[in-house]
C-alpha distance (Angstrom), angle and dihedral (degrees) to the residues before:
residue distance angle dihedral
M1 . . .
I2 3.78 . .
N3 3.78 116.9 .
S4 3.80 126.2 -137.1
H5 3.81 95.2 -102.1
N6 3.82 93.1 53.9
L7 3.80 91.4 44.6
L8 3.82 88.9 54.3
I9 3.80 91.2 52.9
V10 3.80 94.3 46.2
S11 3.82 91.9 46.3
A12 3.80 91.7 48.8
L13 3.81 91.3 50.6
F14 3.81 92.9 51.2
L15 3.79 92.1 46.2
L16 3.80 89.3 48.7
A17 3.81 88.5 54.2
A18 3.81 90.1 50.8
V19 3.81 92.2 51.0
A20 3.81 90.7 45.7
A21 3.81 88.8 54.0
L22 3.82 89.1 52.5
A23 3.81 90.7 49.4
F24 3.80 95.4 46.8
R25 3.83 107.6 108.1
A26 3.81 91.0 -14.3
Q27 3.81 92.4 157.7
Q28 3.81 92.0 60.9
R29 3.81 92.7 51.5
R30 3.80 126.3 29.6
G31 3.79 101.5 -29.0
Y32 3.77 124.2 -117.4
G33 3.81 97.4 -47.9
P34 3.82 95.7 94.9
T35 3.81 89.8 45.1
V36 3.79 93.2 54.1
V37 3.82 91.5 46.0
G38 3.81 90.0 47.7
L39 3.80 91.7 49.6
A40 3.82 91.4 50.4
A41 3.80 90.4 47.5
S42 3.80 91.5 49.5
L43 3.79 91.2 52.1
A44 3.81 89.7 47.8
I45 3.82 90.0 51.3
L46 3.81 91.6 53.3
I47 3.81 93.6 44.2
G48 3.82 93.0 44.7
K49 3.79 93.5 48.3
F50 3.81 103.7 38.1
Y51 3.82 107.3 22.0
L52 3.79 108.0 28.6
E53 3.82 94.6 24.5
S54 3.80 87.7 -144.7
A55 3.78 116.6 151.9
A56 3.81 91.4 -167.4
T57 3.81 92.6 55.7
M58 3.77 92.2 46.4
Y59 3.83 95.3 48.5
A60 3.80 92.6 44.9
A61 3.81 89.2 52.2
V62 3.81 90.5 48.5
G63 3.81 88.3 53.8
I64 3.80 90.3 50.7
L65 3.81 90.9 49.5
I66 3.80 89.8 51.9
A67 3.79 90.1 48.3
A68 3.82 90.2 51.5
S69 3.81 89.5 51.6
I70 3.81 91.8 50.9
W71 3.82 90.5 46.3
N72 3.81 89.8 51.8
S73 3.79 94.0 49.6
W74 3.82 96.7 42.9
P75 3.82 110.6 114.1
I76 3.81 114.8 -104.6
G77 3.78 97.2 -140.9
P78 3.74 142.9 -29.7
A79 3.76 112.4 -51.0
P80 3.80 118.2 -131.5
A81 3.78 115.0 -101.0
C82 3.80 93.3 -122.7
P83 3.82 139.3 -4.3
R84 3.81 91.5 -101.8
C85 3.80 90.1 54.8
A86 3.81 90.5 53.3
V87 3.80 91.1 52.8
S88 3.82 93.2 46.5
D89 3.82 91.0 48.3
E90 3.81 89.5 54.0
L91 3.81 91.0 49.4
V92 3.80 90.6 50.8
K93 3.79 90.8 52.3
E94 3.80 92.6 46.7
R95 3.79 93.9 50.4
G96 3.80 93.8 41.3
L97 3.79 93.9 -124.6
C-alpha cells in the first residue's frame, strides 16, 4: 500500500511531466499561456488533494489542466494544402498581389 507522502511525490512528478509537455516548444504553438494555466491547475490539484482534501477542488483543477492541454494542441490556423501552396502564398504576400 502506498502512503500519503509517497503518493504526493508520485503525483507531483506526473504533474511536472504534464506541465513540461505543455512548455515543450511553447513558442511554436500557443505561447506560454497554456503552460501557466497548466502549472496553476497542477498546483491546485496538489493543494486540493493533499492540503484541503477537497474532491471538488481537485476535479475542477483536473478539468482546467485538460482544458489547457486542449488549448495547447488546438491548431493555430488553417494549414496550407501542400508545400507548394505555402510557398506561393508567401510570394503573393511579398509582392502584394
